[in-house]
N, C-alpha and C positions, 0 to 999 in steps of 0.2 A: 212312667206308664209301665205297667207290668209286662205287657206284650213286647215292648221294645227291649226290656232287659232280657226277656226270654230269647229273643232273636240275637242279642249280643253274645249270649252264653251258650247257645245251642244252634245247630244247623237247621233252623226252622224256616218255613215259608210264612208269609204274613198271616194268612188265614189259620194256619196250624198254630201259630203263636197266640192268636186271638182265642182259639178254642181252649188251649191250656190255661191262658190267663183268666178266661171266664170261669173255668172249673175252680181255679184258685180263689177268685174273688167271691164266688157263690158258695165256697166251702163244700164242694161236692164230696160225697162219701166215696165215690168210685168214678174213675175215668176209664172209659172203654174206647179202644181204638185198634186199628190194624196197621197204623202208620208207625213204623219203628222210631222215627225222629220224635214224634209226639210222645210216644211211650217213654223214651229216654228222658225227655225234658220234664214230663210229669213226674216221673220217679225221682228225679233230682230235687224236685220241690217237696217231696214227701207225700204226694197224693197216691192213694191206693189205685193200682192200675190193673185192668183186665184186658188181655189181648184176645182179639177175635180173628 
C-alpha cells in the first residue's frame, strides 16, 4: 500500500500519508499544502508541489 510506504520513508501522520498517496494514485498535476512533512514527501515522489 502506497500510504504505508510513505509513512515508512517519511515522518508523516496517517491522514497526511493518505493525502499524498491519493495524489500519487490519481496522478495529480499539482499537490498544494501548507504542511512541511507532506510537502517533503510529495516532492520525494516527484509530484509538483505548491506551498500555501
